[in-house]
C-alpha positions as CSV (number, residue, x, y, z in Angstrom):
1,M,8.1,18.8,-14.6
2,T,9.3,15.3,-13.6
3,T,10.3,14.8,-10.0
4,P,13.6,13.0,-9.7
5,T,13.6,9.7,-8.0
6,T,16.1,8.4,-5.5
7,H,18.4,5.5,-6.2
8,L,15.8,2.6,-6.3
9,P,16.7,-1.0,-6.1
10,A,17.2,-2.8,-9.5
11,P,14.1,-4.6,-10.8
12,A,13.3,-7.9,-9.3
13,A,14.1,-10.7,-11.7
14,S,11.1,-12.9,-10.3
15,Y,8.8,-13.0,-7.3
16,D,11.0,-15.4,-5.5
17,D,14.1,-13.3,-6.3
18,L,12.2,-10.4,-4.6
19,V,11.5,-12.3,-1.5
20,D,15.0,-13.5,-1.3
21,R,16.4,-10.0,-1.6
22,V,14.0,-8.6,1.1
23,L,15.1,-11.5,3.4
24,G,18.8,-10.7,2.6
25,G,18.3,-7.0,3.7
26,D,18.6,-5.5,0.1
27,F,15.7,-3.1,0.7
28,G,16.0,-2.0,4.4
29,P,15.8,-3.5,7.9
30,D,15.9,-7.2,8.5
31,P,12.3,-8.4,8.1
32,R,12.9,-10.7,11.2
33,T,13.0,-7.5,13.3
34,Q,9.9,-6.2,12.0
35,R,6.6,-7.4,13.7
36,V,3.0,-6.9,12.5
37,A,1.0,-4.9,15.0
38,V,-2.4,-5.4,13.5
39,A,-4.0,-8.0,11.1
40,F,-7.5,-7.7,9.7
41,S,-9.7,-8.7,6.9
42,T,-12.3,-6.5,4.9
43,R,-15.3,-8.1,3.4
44,Q,-17.4,-6.3,0.8
45,A,-20.5,-7.1,-1.4
46,V,-21.5,-4.5,-4.1
47,R,-24.0,-3.8,-6.9
48,H,-23.5,-0.5,-8.4
49,E,-26.6,1.5,-9.3
50,S,-27.4,0.9,-13.0
51,R,-25.4,-2.2,-13.2
52,G,-26.9,-5.6,-13.4
53,G,-24.7,-7.6,-11.6
54,G,-22.7,-7.5,-8.5
55,Y,-19.5,-9.0,-6.8
56,R,-17.9,-9.7,-3.5
57,N,-14.4,-8.9,-2.2
58,E,-12.2,-10.2,0.8
59,V,-8.9,-8.8,1.6
60,L,-6.3,-9.8,4.2
61,S,-4.4,-6.7,5.6
62,L,-1.5,-6.5,7.8
63,R,-0.1,-3.2,9.5
64,L,3.5,-2.4,10.3
65,A,3.9,1.0,11.8
66,A,2.1,3.4,9.2
67,A,2.2,0.8,6.3
68,V,-0.6,-1.5,5.5
69,G,-0.2,-4.2,2.9
70,S,-2.8,-6.3,1.6
71,C,-3.7,-9.4,-0.5
72,A,-7.4,-10.4,-1.8
73,V,-8.6,-13.8,-1.2
74,E,-11.6,-15.7,-2.5
75,P,-14.5,-14.9,-0.1
76,G,-14.8,-17.3,2.6
77,E,-11.4,-19.1,1.9
78,L,-9.3,-17.3,4.5
79,P,-9.3,-19.2,7.8
80,D,-9.9,-17.0,10.9
81,A,-6.9,-18.6,12.5
82,A,-4.7,-16.9,9.7
83,I,-5.3,-13.5,11.1
84,E,-4.5,-14.6,14.6
85,D,-1.5,-16.3,13.4
86,C,-0.3,-13.0,11.9
87,V,-0.6,-10.7,14.9
88,G,2.6,-10.0,16.6
89,A,4.5,-12.3,14.1
90,D,7.8,-11.2,12.4
91,L,7.5,-10.6,8.7
92,A,10.2,-13.1,7.9
93,R,8.2,-15.8,9.3
94,L,5.1,-14.6,7.5
95,L,7.0,-14.4,4.2
96,G,7.3,-18.3,4.4
97,H,3.7,-18.8,5.7
98,E,1.9,-21.8,4.3
99,L,-0.8,-19.5,2.9
100,R,0.0,-17.7,-0.1
101,P,-2.2,-14.8,0.6
102,V,-0.4,-14.2,4.0
103,R,3.1,-14.5,2.2
104,V,1.9,-11.7,-0.4
105,A,0.4,-9.5,2.2
106,A,3.5,-9.8,4.4
107,L,5.7,-8.8,1.4
108,D,3.4,-5.9,0.6
109,T,3.6,-4.7,4.1
110,Y,7.3,-4.8,4.3
111,L,7.7,-3.0,0.8
112,M,5.0,-0.5,1.8
113,H,7.1,0.3,4.9
114,V,10.3,0.8,3.1
115,L,9.3,2.0,-0.3
116,P,6.1,3.9,0.2
117,H,4.0,5.4,-2.7
118,T,5.9,8.7,-3.1
119,P,7.3,10.7,-6.0
120,A,10.9,10.0,-4.6
121,N,10.1,6.3,-5.1
122,G,8.6,6.7,-8.6
123,A,4.9,7.2,-7.8
124,R,2.8,9.9,-9.5
125,S,-0.5,10.6,-7.6
126,W,-3.8,10.5,-9.3
127,S,-6.9,11.9,-7.4
128,L,-10.2,10.0,-7.4
129,P,-13.3,12.2,-6.8
130,A,-15.8,11.9,-3.9
131,G,-18.9,10.3,-4.8
132,S,-20.8,7.1,-5.3
133,S,-18.8,3.7,-5.7
134,L,-19.6,3.7,-9.3
135,R,-18.4,7.2,-9.8
136,K,-15.2,6.3,-8.0
137,S,-14.8,3.1,-9.9
138,R,-15.0,4.7,-13.2
139,A,-12.6,7.4,-12.1
140,R,-10.1,4.7,-11.1
141,A,-10.8,2.9,-14.5
142,R,-9.6,5.9,-16.5
143,A,-6.3,6.1,-14.3
144,V,-5.7,2.5,-15.1
145,A,-6.7,2.3,-18.7
146,G,-4.6,5.4,-19.5
147,L,-1.5,3.4,-18.7
148,V,-2.0,0.7,-21.4
149,D,0.4,1.7,-24.2
150,A,-1.6,0.5,-27.1
151,A,-3.2,1.9,-30.4
152,P,-6.8,2.0,-31.0
153,G,-7.9,-1.3,-32.2
154,A,-5.2,-3.2,-30.2
155,R,-6.4,-6.4,-28.3
156,V,-5.9,-6.2,-24.6
157,L,-6.3,-9.4,-22.3
158,V,-7.9,-8.3,-19.2
159,V,-7.1,-10.6,-16.3
160,G,-9.5,-10.0,-13.4
161,V,-12.7,-8.7,-14.8
162,V,-13.8,-5.2,-13.6
163,N,-16.6,-3.8,-15.7
164,S,-15.6,-0.2,-15.3
165,L,-12.1,-1.0,-16.7
166,L,-13.7,-2.8,-19.8
167,E,-15.8,0.3,-20.2
168,A,-12.6,2.7,-20.0
169,L,-10.8,0.5,-22.6
170,R,-13.7,0.7,-25.0
171,A,-13.7,4.4,-24.7
172,R,-10.2,4.4,-25.8
173,G,-11.1,2.3,-28.8
174,L,-9.4,-0.8,-27.6
175,S,-10.8,-4.2,-27.9
176,Y,-10.5,-6.8,-25.0
177,V,-10.6,-10.3,-24.0
178,P,-12.1,-10.6,-20.5
179,C,-10.6,-13.3,-18.4
180,D,-11.5,-14.4,-14.6
181,L,-11.2,-17.7,-12.8
182,K,-14.8,-17.3,-12.0
183,G,-16.0,-17.1,-15.5
184,G,-19.4,-16.0,-16.3
185,T,-20.3,-12.9,-18.4
186,T,-19.4,-9.1,-18.4
187,E,-22.1,-6.5,-17.9
188,W,-22.7,-6.5,-21.6
189,G,-23.1,-10.3,-21.9
190,E,-19.7,-11.1,-23.3
191,P,-18.2,-14.4,-22.2
192,V,-15.5,-14.3,-19.7
193,R,-12.6,-16.8,-20.3
194,T,-11.1,-18.7,-17.4
195,D,-7.5,-19.5,-18.8
196,A,-5.6,-16.3,-19.2
197,L,-2.4,-18.1,-20.2
198,A,-4.2,-19.7,-23.2
199,E,-5.2,-16.2,-24.5
200,L,-1.7,-14.5,-24.2
201,A,-0.5,-15.3,-27.7
202,Y,-3.6,-13.7,-29.2
203,C,-3.4,-10.3,-27.5
204,D,-1.4,-7.2,-27.9
205,A,-1.2,-6.0,-24.3
206,V,-2.1,-7.4,-20.8
207,L,-4.0,-5.6,-18.1
208,A,-4.0,-7.7,-15.0
209,S,-5.2,-7.6,-11.4
210,G,-2.7,-7.8,-8.5
211,M,-4.9,-10.7,-7.4
212,T,-2.7,-12.7,-9.8
213,L,-0.1,-12.5,-6.9
214,G,-2.5,-14.2,-4.6
215,N,-3.4,-17.1,-7.1
216,G,0.2,-17.6,-8.5
217,S,-0.6,-16.5,-12.0
218,F,1.5,-13.4,-12.0
219,E,4.9,-14.8,-12.9
220,P,3.6,-16.4,-16.2
221,L,2.2,-13.2,-17.1
222,R,5.3,-11.3,-16.4
223,A,7.5,-13.7,-18.2
224,H,5.4,-13.7,-21.3
225,A,5.3,-9.9,-21.4
226,L,9.1,-9.8,-20.9
227,R,9.9,-12.4,-23.4
228,H,7.7,-10.8,-26.1
229,G,8.0,-7.2,-25.3
230,K,4.2,-6.8,-24.6
231,P,2.9,-4.1,-22.4
232,L,1.8,-5.5,-19.0
233,V,-0.2,-3.0,-16.9
234,M,-1.0,-4.1,-13.3
235,F,-4.0,-2.5,-11.2
236,A,-3.2,-3.3,-7.6
237,Q,-5.1,-3.3,-4.5
238,T,-3.3,-6.6,-3.7
239,G,0.6,-6.0,-3.5
240,S,0.4,-2.4,-4.5
241,A,3.9,-1.9,-3.1
242,V,5.1,-5.2,-4.6
243,L,4.3,-4.7,-8.3
244,P,6.3,-1.7,-8.8
245,R,9.4,-3.6,-8.1
246,F,9.0,-5.4,-11.3
247,L,8.7,-2.3,-13.5
248,G,11.4,-2.9,-16.3
249,S,11.3,-6.6,-15.7
250,G,8.1,-7.6,-17.5
251,V,5.9,-4.9,-16.0
252,S,5.4,-1.7,-17.9
253,A,3.2,0.2,-15.7
254,V,1.3,-0.2,-12.3
255,C,-1.7,1.6,-10.8
256,A,-1.2,1.1,-7.1
257,E,-4.2,1.4,-4.7
258,P,-3.1,0.7,-1.1
259,Y,-5.6,0.4,1.7
260,P,-8.1,2.0,2.3
261,F,-9.7,1.2,-1.1
262,F,-12.0,3.3,-3.2
263,W,-15.0,1.2,-2.3
264,L,-14.5,1.9,1.5
265,D,-15.2,5.6,1.5
266,G,-17.3,8.1,-0.3
267,G,-14.8,10.9,0.1
268,P,-12.0,11.8,-2.4
269,G,-9.1,9.3,-2.6
270,T,-5.8,8.7,-4.4
271,V,-4.1,6.0,-6.5
272,H,-0.5,6.0,-7.5
273,R,0.7,5.5,-10.9
274,Y,4.2,4.0,-12.0
275,R,5.7,3.7,-15.4
276,A,8.8,1.7,-16.4
277,Q,11.5,4.1,-17.4
278,A,13.3,3.8,-20.7
279,P,16.5,1.9,-20.8
280,G,19.4,4.1,-19.5
281,A,17.2,6.8,-18.0
282,A,18.3,8.2,-14.7
283,R,16.5,6.8,-11.6
């Protein structure tokens, strides 16, 4: 049985359109009246058991009331002063901050506050089991890969390489083109491309990290998917409340994972899955 949704705002036409609408009060209270109580960064290094390589994460998070919004950054690139600058600031000011990660985290925080991940807002929860970081990573990967609307044999451009996601796509009989700004190779020795936009024309679907919001590559991906009618699935720790606002405007599905992320806790967890509704369907 499908839980009915409330009247949700129309999909955003672009990232800038979404920011303008937030500033204009289309989604709720004036962001000039909403102040960040807490700002913090989370740093992580991981090497899963049985995996040959590892990686590092760093995430900026802002808190407004019960809502926490986040944006990943390249490790070591976030100035300490940025966190101090966010504390006590109103969200409207942070939406215009000189640092893109601050702007994205501020937008995510506001939208998490006014449109949390609930069934009424279109979210469907997916439980992650307790266990090791690898077990939880694989469980999340299945939740994400299941949103890719593509037949076996289709070629998926993966922007933001996560080995568990590649493993889950392979289990579905899908081929993939791994792409990440860092380059390198996958766990299985496959070369990782560095120019996602150059690969778009040769792929049937796109699976992209919310980190594309933080590095500015989201809009070209969204515009391509919208123009060509390709599935674009987003897996989002960065901008988990932002990306559902593009469903039906280039984004076909989102697996949203707000703070705290699966790699922070060995207990059970939850991600939230969204799908774009068919044209004309009641919201």
